[in-house]
C-alpha positions in Angstrom: -0.2 3.5 25.6 0.5 4.6 22.7 -1.8 7.8 21.6 -2.5 8.3 17.8 -4.1 11.0 15.8 -5.6 10.3 12.3 -5.6 12.6 9.2 -8.2 11.9 7.1 -11.1 9.8 8.2 -12.3 8.0 5.2 -12.5 4.4 4.3 -8.8 3.7 5.1 -8.7 5.9 8.2 -11.8 4.4 9.8 -9.9 1.0 9.4 -7.1 2.6 11.2 -9.3 3.6 13.9 -10.8 -0.2 14.2 -7.7 -1.4 15.1 -6.3 1.5 17.3 -9.4 0.7 19.6 -8.8 -2.8 19.3 -5.6 -2.8 20.6 -4.6 -2.9 24.4 -1.6 -0.7 24.2 -3.1 2.0 21.8 -5.7 4.6 22.2 -7.3 7.4 19.4 -6.7 10.8 21.0 -8.2 12.7 18.1 -9.5 12.6 14.4 -8.9 15.3 11.7 -11.0 15.4 8.1 -11.7 18.4 6.4 -15.5 16.7 6.0 -17.1 17.3 9.5 -19.8 15.1 8.8 -17.4 12.2 9.1 -17.4 13.3 12.7 -20.6 10.8 13.2 -17.8 7.8 12.3 -15.8 8.1 15.5 -16.5 5.3 18.0 -16.1 7.5 20.9 -18.2 10.7 20.2 -15.7 12.1 23.1 -12.7 12.0 20.8 -11.4 15.3 19.7 -12.4 15.9 16.2 -10.3 18.7 14.0 -11.3 20.0 10.5 -7.5 21.5 10.3 -4.4 18.8 10.1 -2.3 21.7 11.7 -4.1 22.0 14.9 -4.0 18.1 15.0 -0.4 17.5 14.9 -0.3 20.4 17.6 -2.0 18.2 20.2 0.5 17.4 22.9 -1.3 14.1 23.7 -0.6 12.6 20.1 2.6 10.3 19.9 1.9 9.0 16.3 0.1 10.4 13.3 -1.9 8.3 10.9 -1.7 10.0 7.6 -5.2 8.7 5.5 -5.7 11.3 3.0 -5.4 11.3 -0.6 -2.3 10.7 -2.3 -1.4 13.5 -3.5 -1.4 15.2 0.2 0.8 12.3 1.8 3.9 14.3 1.4 2.5 17.6 3.4 0.8 16.0 6.3 3.8 13.6 6.9 6.6 16.2 7.0 3.8 18.6 9.2 3.8 15.8 11.6 7.2 15.2 11.5 8.4 18.6 12.1 5.8 19.0 15.0 7.6 16.1 16.9 5.3 13.1 15.8 6.0 10.1 14.6 4.1 9.2 11.4 2.4 5.9 10.1 1.9 7.0 6.0 -0.6 5.1 4.0 0.5 3.8 0.5 1.5 5.2 -1.8 4.2 6.9 0.0 4.3 9.9 -2.3 3.9 10.9 -5.8 7.6 11.3 -6.3 10.8 10.3 -5.2 11.5 14.0 -4.6 8.6 13.7 -2.0 10.0 10.8 -0.8 13.3 12.1 0.3 11.8 15.1 1.8 9.5 12.8 4.2 12.6 10.9 5.1 14.7 13.9 5.5 12.0 15.3 7.9 11.9 12.0 9.9 15.8 12.0 10.0 16.4 15.7 11.3 13.6 15.6 13.8 14.5 12.1 15.0 11.0 10.4 14.4 9.8 7.2 13.2 8.4 6.8 9.6 6.0 4.0 9.3 4.9 3.3 5.5 2.3 1.0 4.9 2.6 -2.0 3.5 0.1 -4.4 4.8 0.0 -7.3 2.2 3.7 -8.3 3.3 1.7 -9.8 6.7 -0.7 -12.1 4.2 0.3 -15.9 5.0 0.9 -17.0 1.7 3.6 -13.9 1.0 4.9 -14.3 4.6 5.6 -18.0 3.9 7.3 -17.6 0.4 9.1 -15.2 1.6 10.9 -17.3 4.2 11.1 -20.0 1.3 13.2 -17.4 -0.4 15.1 -16.3 2.3 15.8 -19.5 3.5 17.0 -21.1 0.1 14.2 -23.4 -0.3 13.0 -22.0 -3.7 16.9 -21.4 -4.7 17.3 -18.1 -7.3 14.4 -16.6 -8.3 14.4 -16.9 -12.2 11.0 -15.4 -13.3 7.9 -13.7 -11.9 4.1 -13.0 -13.3 2.1 -10.7 -11.7 -1.7 -10.0 -12.4 -3.9 -7.2 -10.8 -7.4 -7.5 -12.7 -9.5 -5.5 -10.8 -12.7 -3.4 -11.2 -13.3 0.5 -10.6 -16.3 1.4 -12.0 -17.2 5.1 -12.9 -19.2 5.4 -9.6 -15.8 4.8 -7.3 -14.1 7.4 -9.4 -17.4 9.7 -9.5 -17.6 9.4 -5.7 -14.2 11.5 -5.1 -13.0 14.9 -5.9 -9.5 13.6 -6.2 -9.8 9.6 -7.8 -8.7 9.8 -11.6 -6.8 13.1 -11.4 -3.3 12.4 -12.5 -2.2 15.4 -9.9 -3.8 13.9 -7.2 -4.2 10.4 -7.7 -0.9 9.4 -9.6 -2.3 6.5 -11.7 -2.8 3.1 -10.9 0.5 2.1 -10.6 0.1 4.0 -7.3 -3.4 3.3 -6.3 -4.4 0.0 -7.1 -1.0 -1.7 -7.9 1.5 -0.2 -5.3 0.6 -3.2 -3.1 1.7 -5.5 -5.8 4.7 -3.8 -6.7 5.7 -3.9 -3.3 5.2 -7.6 -3.0 7.4 -8.0 -6.2 10.1 -5.9 -4.3 9.6 -7.8 -1.2 10.2 -11.3 -2.6 12.5 -10.7 -5.9 14.0 -7.3 -4.9 14.7 -4.3 -6.7 13.9 -4.1 -10.2 14.5 -2.0 -13.3 11.6 -1.0 -15.9 12.6 -2.2 -19.4 9.0 -1.2 -21.5 5.4 -0.8 -20.7 2.3 -0.2 -22.7 -0.9 1.7 -20.7 -4.4 2.6 -22.3 -7.5 3.9 -20.9 -10.2 2.1 -22.6 -13.5 2.0 -20.3 -12.5 5.0 -18.3 -12.2 7.8 -20.5 -14.8 9.9 -19.2 -13.7 9.6 -15.6 -9.9 8.8 -15.2 -7.3 11.1 -16.5 -4.6 7.9 -16.8 -4.3 4.1 -17.8 -7.0 1.7 -16.8 -5.0 -1.5 -18.6 -1.6 -2.0 -19.1 1.7 -4.8 -18.7 5.2 -4.1 -18.2 8.3 -6.2 -18.5 11.1 -5.5 -15.8 14.2 -7.0 -14.8 15.0 -7.6 -11.1 18.5 -6.5 -10.3 19.3 -10.5 -9.1 18.5 -11.4 -12.5 14.8 -12.6 -12.8 12.7 -11.5 -15.9 9.3 -9.8 -14.7 6.0 -9.5 -16.2 3.1 -7.5 -14.5 -0.4 -7.0 -16.1 -2.8 -4.4 -14.8 -6.4 -3.6 -15.2 -9.2 -1.9 -13.8 -11.6 -2.9 -16.1 -12.8 -6.7 -14.7 -16.1 -7.4 -15.5 -18.4 -5.9 -12.6 -16.0 -7.3 -9.8 -12.4 -8.0 -8.8 -10.8 -11.1 -10.6 -7.8 -12.1 -9.6 -4.5 -10.4 -7.5 -1.9 -13.0 -8.2 2.1 -13.5 -8.3 3.6 -16.4 -9.5 7.4 -17.3 -9.0 9.6 -19.6 -10.9 12.7 -20.8 -9.1 15.5 -22.8 -9.2 14.3 -25.2 -6.5 10.3 -25.1 -7.0 7.0 -22.8 -8.7 4.8 -21.3 -6.4 1.5 -19.1 -7.2 0.0 -16.3 -4.7 -3.3 -16.2 -5.9 -7.1 -15.5 -5.4 -8.3 -12.0 -5.6 -6.1 -10.5 -2.9 -2.8 -12.4 -2.8 -4.7 -14.7 -0.2 -4.1 -18.2 -1.3 -1.3 -20.6 -2.4 -3.1 -21.6 -5.7 -0.1 -23.9 -7.1 3.0 -25.3 -5.3 5.8 -27.8 -6.7 8.6 -27.5 -4.6 12.0 -29.6 -4.1 11.3 -31.7 -1.0 8.8 -29.3 0.1 5.3 -28.7 0.7 3.5 -25.5 2.2 1.1 -26.7 4.7 -2.4 -25.4 4.7 -2.1 -21.8 6.1 -4.2 -19.8 8.7 -7.0 -17.8 6.5 -5.6 -14.7 7.5 -7.8 -11.4 7.4 -10.2 -10.7 4.8 -9.7 -7.9 2.4 -10.6 -4.6 2.7 -14.7 -4.2 2.1 -15.8 -0.8 1.5 -19.3 -1.8 -0.1 -19.2 -0.4 -3.3 -15.5 -1.8 -4.0 -12.9 -3.9 -2.5 -9.1 -3.5 -1.8 -6.2 -5.2 -0.3 -5.8 -7.4 2.7 -6.9 -6.2 5.9 -4.0 -6.4 7.7 -3.8 -2.9 9.5 -4.2 -4.7 12.9 -0.7 -5.5 12.2 0.5 -2.6 11.1 -0.7 -0.7 14.6 1.0 -3.6 16.2 4.3 -3.4 14.5 4.1 0.7 15.5 3.1 -0.1 19.1 6.2 -2.7 19.5 8.6 -0.6 17.7 8.0 2.3 19.9 8.2 0.5 22.9 11.3 -0.9 21.8 10.5 -4.7 21.0 10.4 -4.5 17.1 11.6 -2.4 14.1 10.0 -0.3 11.4 8.4 -3.3 9.1 8.5 -1.0 6.2 10.4 2.3 6.5 10.8 5.2 4.2 13.8 4.0 2.4 11.7 1.0 1.6 8.6 3.2 0.6 11.0 5.4 -1.8 11.9 2.5 -3.4 8.6 1.2 -4.4 7.9 4.7 -5.6 11.2 4.9 -7.5 10.5 1.7 -9.4 6.7 3.0 -10.1 8.4 6.4 -11.8 10.6 4.0 -13.6 7.8 2.2 -14.9 5.8 5.0 -16.0 9.1 6.5 -17.8 9.4 3.1 -20.0 6.1 3.6 -21.4 6.5 3.5 -25.2 2.5 3.8 -26.1 0.7 6.9 -24.8 -2.7 6.6 -22.6 -5.6 6.9 -25.1 -7.2 10.3 -25.2 -10.5 11.5 -25.0 
């Protein structure tokens, strides 16, 4: 039995708890949140609840700490848990800088603990099947990639939090809304370098300190040309989350709102059969996030710690995504519009 403790019991922390409770070889040993009202969200009221993460990480019964706090706290909470001798599952983004990622990786190595980074969209059935087609050579060389993240994040989304929309605490759309899309780009096409980017803040100037719209040109180290478009201005609801790959032996578009459907395929001597529907998106009521594959994240942790699997996304991979994001921001040649 693997015993988990969760730091941060908001939308994503309760999602982790749900899948820990559902797993036959996992148990929820404790929860921490500075908002003690969230104690009422516990499925089992007997589960210890702390208002200090420093108290939680000292609990001897905990094997793994799930860091589900706001972006700017990921490094602090992860390093503290690792130094307390716990394995760590860190939500996306891994951190807000590569320097923080280096410190997290160093802490894991120095304390001989496992560091898991949550990148649950890798488990989406369309993503997994296209990954296999690239790996086994069916699609051949990836020539060009186009990514669209056209989502809606309204004023209430930002006003409901004291960290969303803050450049220092949130980081920006590339860290929060787009990091999963950048991870899938890396997962399918390899590491990338940003060539140029344009960002603007059109509709969120009163609530957000960074962009709500933008476009980037990147180049993968394997030679593919990449275009990434992002927006949190899609009217009323999320419109699209897609990645199109033009390859030597075929073209595939993974689409839907959450990279959850094969929308187009034309592959030499191959047809992708109908795929399992997969899990739904993370539905938080007022807004919707990425696909809800946290059951598979918990399964990977349990299997890895029992010697049956390896870390699906480790600290080095998580750091690479942050490095690509830093590179993208550094390539921007038009400043974000000011208020």
